[in-house]
TIVOLO-33711 format. One line per field, with one value per residue (C-alpha): x, y, z; residue number from 1; residue in one letter. Coordinates in nm, 3 decimals. Each point is the difference from the previous one (the first is absolute). Example, Ala and Ser with C-alpha at 12.3 -4.5 7.8 and 13.67 -1.06 7.14 Angstrom:
2
x	(1.230/0.137) .
y	(-0.450/0.344) .
z	(0.780/-0.066) .
pos	(1/2) .
code	(A/S) .
This chain:
448
x	(0.000/0.273/0.222/-0.277/-0.075/0.368/0.016/-0.291/0.165/0.336/-0.148/-0.171/0.260/0.169/0.322/0.086/0.011/0.339/0.140/-0.205/-0.164/-0.324/-0.203/-0.246/-0.191/-0.191/0.087/-0.094/0.130/-0.127/-0.018/0.287/0.063/0.003/0.250/0.231/-0.018/0.099/0.266/0.176/-0.069/-0.058/0.187/0.355/-0.003/-0.146/0.267/0.291/-0.153/-0.028/0.363/0.123/-0.192/0.165/0.363/0.049/-0.118/-0.349/0.116/0.245/-0.250/-0.255/0.248/0.104/-0.346/-0.186/0.274/-0.029/-0.380/-0.016/0.242/-0.190/-0.334/0.141/0.113/-0.353/-0.159/0.235/-0.051/-0.325/-0.185/-0.368/0.069/0.320/-0.145/-0.191/0.305/0.201/-0.251/-0.002/0.380/-0.003/-0.256/0.207/0.315/-0.182/-0.151/0.340/0.178/-0.263/-0.222/-0.309/-0.201/0.165/-0.271/0.258/0.170/-0.334/-0.092/0.344/-0.026/-0.337/0.123/0.313/-0.212/-0.207/0.317/0.138/-0.322/-0.011/0.366/-0.069/-0.229/0.166/0.367/-0.103/-0.073/0.367/0.084/0.325/-0.197/-0.266/0.264/0.187/-0.321/-0.083/0.351/0.032/-0.335/0.060/0.317/-0.151/-0.305/0.203/0.196/-0.301/-0.208/0.280/0.024/-0.381/0.056/-0.339/0.094/0.268/-0.246/-0.226/0.229/-0.060/-0.322/-0.354/-0.208/-0.204/0.303/0.178/-0.299/-0.007/0.370/-0.046/-0.273/0.216/0.296/-0.231/-0.129/0.357/0.088/-0.307/0.136/0.333/0.193/0.225/0.056/0.349/0.087/0.373/0.210/-0.291/0.112/-0.206/0.092/-0.250/-0.271/-0.286/-0.256/-0.329/-0.268/-0.032/-0.286/0.063/-0.287/-0.024/0.002/0.260/-0.230/-0.067/0.347/0.136/0.246/0.067/0.344/0.072/0.296/0.215/0.226/0.172/0.051/0.037/-0.349/0.007/-0.271/0.112/-0.159/0.050/0.022/0.250/0.154/-0.034/-0.031/-0.349/0.037/0.241/-0.066/0.283/-0.184/-0.012/-0.339/-0.210/-0.241/-0.221/0.066/-0.270/0.074/-0.233/0.089/-0.063/-0.081/0.369/0.059/0.206/-0.091/-0.140/-0.014/-0.364/0.032/0.211/-0.143/0.183/0.064/-0.080/-0.339/-0.262/-0.244/-0.278/0.021/-0.046/-0.353/-0.096/-0.330/0.191/0.228/-0.310/-0.129/0.322/-0.025/-0.361/0.113/0.308/0.225/0.294/0.013/0.281/-0.053/0.303/0.218/0.165/0.165/0.099/-0.302/-0.033/-0.043/0.251/-0.192/-0.334/-0.211/-0.154/0.335/0.167/0.001/0.134/0.347/0.209/0.081/-0.297/-0.320/-0.181/-0.204/-0.218/-0.275/0.134/-0.204/0.149/-0.123/-0.073/-0.325/-0.045/0.371/0.087/0.165/-0.220/0.070/-0.212/0.159/-0.004/0.255/0.117/0.230/0.092/-0.068/-0.002/-0.314/-0.184/-0.325/0.162/-0.030/-0.120/-0.164/0.138/-0.086/0.278/0.048/0.254/-0.127/0.155/0.088/0.110/-0.224/0.242/-0.138/-0.378/-0.208/-0.379/-0.142/-0.317/-0.033/0.143/-0.182/0.313/0.011/0.373/0.085/0.252/0.241/0.362/0.141/-0.337/-0.249/-0.373/-0.207/-0.372/-0.186/-0.309/-0.259/-0.155/-0.117/0.343/0.171/-0.233/0.109/0.355/0.314/0.275/0.367/0.254/0.350/-0.112/-0.338/0.021/0.051/-0.299/-0.233/0.115/-0.038/-0.286/-0.122/-0.093/-0.347/-0.344/-0.105/0.310/0.004/-0.367/0.090/0.285/-0.234/-0.251/0.252/-0.059/0.324/0.204/0.232/0.236/0.241/0.365/0.195/0.380/0.139/-0.168/-0.110/-0.359/-0.072/-0.362/0.021/-0.214/0.138/-0.049/-0.204/0.013/0.173/-0.311/-0.100/-0.299/0.233/0.228/-0.300/-0.121/0.345/0.037/-0.344/0.081/0.336/-0.175/-0.228/0.306/0.124/-0.324/0.023/0.357/-0.087/0.290) .
y	(0.000/0.245/-0.112/0.058/0.345/0.082/-0.098/0.231/0.285/-0.051/-0.031/0.338/0.200/0.264/-0.008/-0.337/0.125/0.145/-0.347/-0.254/0.052/-0.166/0.191/0.114/0.323/0.231/0.118/-0.140/0.164/-0.269/0.034/0.084/-0.364/-0.108/0.273/-0.127/-0.352/0.128/0.255/-0.199/-0.357/-0.047/0.289/-0.047/-0.376/0.032/0.257/-0.218/-0.314/0.169/0.116/-0.349/-0.148/0.239/-0.027/-0.370/-0.349/-0.080/-0.279/0.237/0.286/-0.231/-0.118/0.352/0.151/-0.248/0.018/0.379/-0.005/-0.264/0.199/0.325/-0.165/-0.150/0.340/0.136/-0.300/0.036/0.376/-0.043/0.267/-0.057/-0.012/-0.208/-0.332/0.160/0.197/-0.324/-0.175/0.297/-0.014/-0.369/0.072/0.298/-0.207/-0.269/0.261/0.165/-0.329/-0.166/0.280/-0.137/0.313/0.084/-0.005/-0.022/-0.297/-0.179/0.073/-0.110/-0.323/-0.084/0.095/-0.213/-0.307/0.066/0.046/-0.338/-0.174/0.190/-0.078/-0.372/0.032/0.283/0.105/0.359/0.046/-0.035/0.281/0.080/0.064/0.207/0.213/0.051/0.088/0.262/0.145/0.024/0.173/0.225/0.136/0.029/0.181/0.264/0.077/0.005/0.210/0.256/0.014/0.006/-0.301/-0.171/-0.184/-0.191/-0.070/-0.184/-0.303/-0.065/0.179/-0.130/0.201/0.162/0.103/0.124/0.222/0.129/0.084/0.181/0.215/0.079/0.095/0.233/0.153/0.067/0.158/0.226/0.133/0.071/-0.253/-0.299/-0.267/-0.152/-0.314/-0.059/-0.266/-0.238/-0.287/-0.287/-0.084/-0.282/-0.200/-0.169/-0.217/0.094/-0.148/-0.272/-0.140/-0.319/-0.095/-0.336/0.156/0.269/0.273/0.152/-0.056/0.298/0.090/0.310/0.097/0.252/0.194/0.178/0.245/0.334/0.256/0.370/0.114/0.352/0.219/0.276/0.290/-0.111/0.359/0.146/-0.331/0.123/-0.267/0.008/-0.279/-0.281/-0.314/-0.233/-0.197/-0.382/-0.125/-0.313/-0.083/-0.294/-0.113/-0.225/-0.222/-0.214/-0.272/0.079/-0.244/-0.060/-0.130/0.305/0.262/0.350/0.277/0.080/0.265/0.166/0.092/0.210/-0.166/0.341/0.016/0.100/-0.292/0.209/0.240/-0.272/-0.006/-0.310/0.161/0.281/-0.260/-0.165/0.344/0.054/-0.342/0.060/0.311/-0.174/0.216/-0.106/0.015/0.043/0.013/0.222/0.212/0.195/0.325/-0.087/0.171/0.279/0.331/0.260/0.316/0.164/0.092/-0.342/-0.174/0.283/-0.199/-0.313/-0.125/-0.252/-0.302/0.069/0.064/-0.290/-0.070/-0.305/-0.197/0.122/-0.066/0.075/-0.053/0.151/0.174/0.164/-0.059/0.202/-0.120/0.039/-0.069/-0.028/-0.037/0.074/0.267/0.009/0.298/-0.138/-0.370/0.076/0.207/-0.231/0.196/0.284/-0.186/0.085/-0.205/0.129/-0.049/0.120/0.056/0.181/0.263/0.086/0.356/0.189/0.225/0.113/-0.051/0.017/-0.087/-0.039/-0.079/0.026/0.344/0.022/0.160/0.190/0.311/0.039/-0.352/0.042/-0.210/0.104/0.101/0.006/0.277/-0.019/0.025/0.075/-0.148/0.127/-0.242/0.119/-0.342/-0.147/0.278/-0.070/-0.363/-0.013/0.207/0.001/0.070/0.010/0.100/0.130/0.163/-0.065/-0.373/-0.018/0.126/-0.280/-0.279/-0.213/-0.139/0.344/0.000/-0.004/-0.350/-0.176/0.195/-0.089/-0.368/0.049/0.160/-0.288/-0.263/-0.173/0.146/0.313/-0.016/0.283/0.059/0.089/0.044/-0.001/0.079/-0.270/-0.235/0.012/-0.134/-0.055/-0.055/-0.067/0.054/-0.240/-0.242/-0.376/-0.213/-0.195/-0.154/0.237/0.296/-0.110/-0.058/0.356/0.148/-0.201/0.112/0.368/-0.054/-0.150/0.305/0.224/-0.181/0.094/0.364/0.022/-0.204/-0.235) .
z	(0.000/0.103/-0.290/-0.255/0.143/-0.019/-0.366/-0.080/0.187/-0.168/-0.345/0.036/0.190/-0.218/0.206/-0.149/-0.356/0.086/0.058/-0.192/-0.338/0.103/-0.260/0.264/-0.022/0.227/0.345/0.332/0.314/0.235/0.375/0.231/0.089/-0.363/-0.085/0.274/-0.143/-0.341/0.094/0.273/-0.110/-0.370/-0.166/0.136/-0.054/-0.350/-0.081/0.111/-0.151/-0.340/0.022/0.096/-0.296/-0.246/0.113/0.082/-0.095/0.125/0.235/0.171/0.001/0.166/0.264/0.096/-0.042/0.219/0.265/0.011/0.009/0.277/0.215/-0.073/0.078/0.321/0.121/-0.042/0.172/0.296/0.014/0.192/-0.202/-0.076/-0.374/0.026/-0.119/-0.288/-0.114/0.012/-0.228/-0.238/-0.010/-0.100/-0.275/-0.116/-0.035/-0.198/-0.230/-0.053/-0.071/-0.220/-0.135/0.172/-0.080/-0.332/-0.268/-0.278/0.162/0.029/-0.361/-0.115/0.195/-0.157/-0.349/0.042/0.077/-0.312/-0.203/0.108/-0.107/-0.330/-0.075/0.027/-0.305/-0.196/-0.007/-0.081/0.372/0.093/0.247/-0.179/-0.319/0.178/0.173/-0.328/-0.181/0.264/0.009/-0.378/-0.047/0.303/-0.159/-0.350/0.133/0.187/-0.318/-0.231/0.240/0.029/-0.381/-0.051/-0.225/-0.006/-0.321/0.192/0.286/-0.241/0.017/0.371/0.108/-0.035/-0.251/0.278/0.207/-0.312/-0.079/0.358/-0.020/-0.329/0.156/0.303/-0.219/-0.193/0.326/0.118/-0.335/0.020/0.329/-0.171/0.204/-0.029/0.263/0.007/0.197/0.040/0.173/0.071/0.222/0.135/0.359/0.056/-0.177/0.186/-0.177/0.171/-0.226/-0.262/-0.207/-0.198/-0.232/-0.177/-0.347/0.084/-0.139/0.342/0.146/0.191/0.272/0.208/0.121/0.273/-0.135/0.258/-0.179/-0.004/-0.276/-0.065/-0.103/-0.148/-0.149/-0.238/-0.182/-0.361/-0.131/0.247/0.111/0.360/0.266/0.156/0.251/0.083/0.202/0.100/0.266/-0.022/-0.117/-0.026/-0.281/-0.091/-0.359/-0.148/-0.298/-0.210/-0.248/-0.366/-0.279/-0.071/0.355/0.091/0.260/-0.049/0.260/0.077/0.271/0.269/0.338/0.258/0.333/0.157/-0.171/0.256/-0.011/0.154/-0.295/-0.260/-0.135/-0.196/-0.099/-0.173/-0.158/-0.146/-0.106/-0.195/-0.161/-0.105/-0.193/-0.146/0.213/0.220/0.379/0.253/0.375/0.061/-0.229/0.281/-0.109/-0.356/-0.160/0.257/-0.188/0.103/-0.087/0.073/0.301/0.051/0.041/0.187/0.324/-0.171/0.082/-0.189/0.210/0.230/-0.199/-0.163/-0.308/0.073/-0.175/-0.333/-0.315/-0.340/-0.354/-0.339/-0.100/-0.340/-0.068/0.312/0.321/0.308/0.365/0.315/0.342/0.370/0.094/0.362/0.075/0.343/0.069/0.374/-0.063/-0.237/0.044/-0.198/-0.329/-0.350/-0.274/-0.330/-0.367/-0.228/-0.373/-0.218/-0.246/-0.337/0.111/0.311/0.212/0.269/0.351/0.053/0.306/-0.017/0.343/0.204/0.155/0.351/0.291/0.090/-0.224/0.073/-0.119/-0.282/-0.203/0.002/-0.337/-0.181/-0.076/0.075/-0.320/-0.027/-0.295/-0.179/0.145/0.323/0.124/-0.058/0.197/0.293/0.019/-0.134/-0.001/-0.262/0.059/-0.280/-0.101/-0.340/-0.078/-0.375/0.047/0.234/-0.271/-0.233/0.257/-0.139/0.332/0.127/-0.152/0.168/-0.112/0.134/0.326/0.058/-0.040/0.246/0.250/-0.028/0.109/0.338/0.140/-0.062/-0.300/-0.086/-0.289/-0.023/-0.323/0.008/-0.345/-0.213/0.279/0.132/0.348/0.105/0.374/0.303/0.349/0.292/-0.208/0.048/-0.263/-0.097/-0.331/-0.028/0.064/-0.281/-0.227/0.068/-0.061/-0.320/-0.124/0.053/-0.169/-0.302/-0.002/0.004/-0.313/-0.174/0.106/-0.122/-0.313/0.054) .
pos	(1/2/3/4/5/6/7/8/9/10/11/12/13/14/15/16/17/18/19/20/21/22/23/24/25/26/27/28/29/30/31/32/33/34/35/36/37/38/39/40/41/42/43/44/45/46/47/48/49/50/51/52/53/54/55/56/57/58/59/60/61/62/63/64/65/66/67/68/69/70/71/72/73/74/75/76/77/78/79/80/81/82/83/84/85/86/87/88/89/90/91/92/93/94/95/96/97/98/99/100/101/102/103/104/105/106/107/108/109/110/111/112/113/114/115/116/117/118/119/120/121/122/123/124/125/126/127/128/129/130/131/132/133/134/135/136/137/138/139/140/141/142/143/144/145/146/147/148/149/150/151/152/153/154/155/156/157/158/159/160/161/162/163/164/165/166/167/168/169/170/171/172/173/174/175/176/177/178/179/180/181/182/183/184/185/186/187/188/189/190/191/192/193/194/195/196/197/198/199/200/201/202/203/204/205/206/207/208/209/210/211/212/213/214/215/216/217/218/219/220/221/222/223/224/225/226/227/228/229/230/231/232/233/234/235/236/237/238/239/240/241/242/243/244/245/246/247/248/249/250/251/252/253/254/255/256/257/258/259/260/261/262/263/264/265/266/267/268/269/270/271/272/273/274/275/276/277/278/279/280/281/282/283/284/285/286/287/288/289/290/291/292/293/294/295/296/297/298/299/300/301/302/303/304/305/306/307/308/309/310/311/312/313/314/315/316/317/318/319/320/321/322/323/324/325/326/327/328/329/330/331/332/333/334/335/336/337/338/339/340/341/342/343/344/345/346/347/348/349/350/351/352/353/354/355/356/357/358/359/360/361/362/363/364/365/366/367/368/369/370/371/372/373/374/375/376/377/378/379/380/381/382/383/384/385/386/387/388/389/390/391/392/393/394/395/396/397/398/399/400/401/402/403/404/405/406/407/408/409/410/411/412/413/414/415/416/417/418/419/420/421/422/423/424/425/426/427/428/429/430/431/432/433/434/435/436/437/438/439/440/441/442/443/444/445/446/447/448) .
code	(M/F/Y/N/S/L/L/V/L/L/A/N/N/P/V/L/T/L/F/G/R/S/G/G/G/G/S/S/S/G/G/G/G/E/S/I/L/V/L/L/G/Y/V/P/M/H/F/F/G/A/I/F/R/R/V/M/P/L/W/L/A/S/L/I/G/W/S/V/S/V/I/Y/A/G/V/W/I/L/S/G/T/S/F/G/V/F/I/A/V/A/A/I/V/G/M/G/A/G/L/Y/N/W/F/D/K/I/A/K/L/S/S/I/A/K/K/K/Q/V/L/A/L/A/K/D/S/S/W/D/M/T/L/L/N/K/Q/T/S/D/I/F/N/K/Y/Q/T/D/W/S/N/N/D/S/A/A/M/Q/A/Y/L/T/P/Y/Y/L/Y/H/N/Q/L/M/V/L/A/I/K/Q/L/G/R/K/N/L/I/S/N/P/T/I/T/K/L/D/L/V/D/L/I/D/S/D/D/N/I/R/D/S/F/T/M/L/V/S/A/R/A/V/D/E/L/Y/D/S/K/T/N/N/L/I/F/S/D/K/R/P/F/K/E/Y/W/R/F/I/R/N/N/K/S/S/W/L/L/D/G/I/T/Q/N/T/E/E/I/S/L/R/N/N/V/I/A/N/F/A/K/S/H/N/Y/C/Y/S/A/D/W/G/W/L/L/L/P/G/R/G/Q/L/F/G/S/G/K/F/G/T/S/D/I/N/N/H/V/I/G/V/Y/N/N/T/L/I/Q/L/Y/N/Y/V/P/N/P/K/K/Y/S/D/N/Y/I/I/A/Q/V/A/L/P/K/S/Y/G/N/I/I/V/R/K/K/R/N/N/P/F/S/S/I/K/G/L/T/R/I/T/L/E/W/G/D/F/N/K/R/Y/E/V/W/A/S/D/M/E/R/V/T/S/F/E/L/L/N/P/S/F/M/V/K/L/Q/E/L/P/F/E/V/N/I/E/V/V/D/N/I/V/Y/L/Y/S/A/K/T/E/A/L/S/K/T/Y/E/T/M/L/A/I/L/Y/Q/A/F/K/E/M/R/M) .
């Protein structure tokens, strides 16, 4: 009973993420007694157990680790404190978890996948781990080079048709922002097989490898060649492969190990599929716009673009996504529909009228239009009056449609990019459907 309660506590305690990659989420402060169990019992023993496991053979690590934990537990039992026995038990559990990854989700997945791999290998030599590791390593290195060179033609040899199309769209989106993403010195530090499906006819065969790696990941302004952001931190990604008709393997998707599971929305993924668009749960900072009022609070390396949908409509690239300026304040989010126009309009803001008459937008001038009803409900700010008058969406019929939506939607134009955005709106399928519908209407108004 106590042991089971302890497992629940440890699995949900955020302190442990510093020592063991258990894959847990959420916070749980627990009571005072539970905190003592964790901080004085489990944590130090888990810490030393994990170190022993990394620096010496497992038999020696076990011998030293259990000796240390028994002595440590004995000291607490003999201390005579009311929590002594419980801290001692937590210490024993901590050492076992540190030595053998008892609570490591990846270790458990890898163990299950390894058993499947052994069974599959008995029937098909293609499941040999040496071949799977080589396949992953080779494609990992090719992909980093081809992505950096925007070479989708080369990717065709090792990506599934769907993932190739998704990559082509993402490359186009990065180019529209005037950027290039260069990956240099990619090095794999570890490969863990975490999933495997072996079908009788090989058609549905697949495997997923957790790739632990490091690289220099740099984002540049393609016009000025100025460095926008650089990330040299080690990373982990899930690489999923499926078998093609020629019995070789094709890369079908890459998922970040840091992807926030709670932000993934399978309903929106299905929404994207129903419109023949592509979905990503997390694109981080790569597509974060660097200019404009809407993204003024955004920060590379911190802000997120989640539940990203991308596709082509009327031969034009469109995107819908959830923008989170500060993930620590997830309530301050925006649902955005985005499209690039054939010409530039400077910077324009069209937003619902604020109650505060002194509310202004830095760097832009307030403009009053001819329609009285519009001026009562909306306000326009712009960097160039002449460009405002040529902006096709500023007409009574479209603004009426905007006003009739079930939630507030405003407009920002930055050069040739239009952002239709709704603040503090949930990332729901119906929200995306509404944003997509108004985006389609905008296409009609602009005759694109």
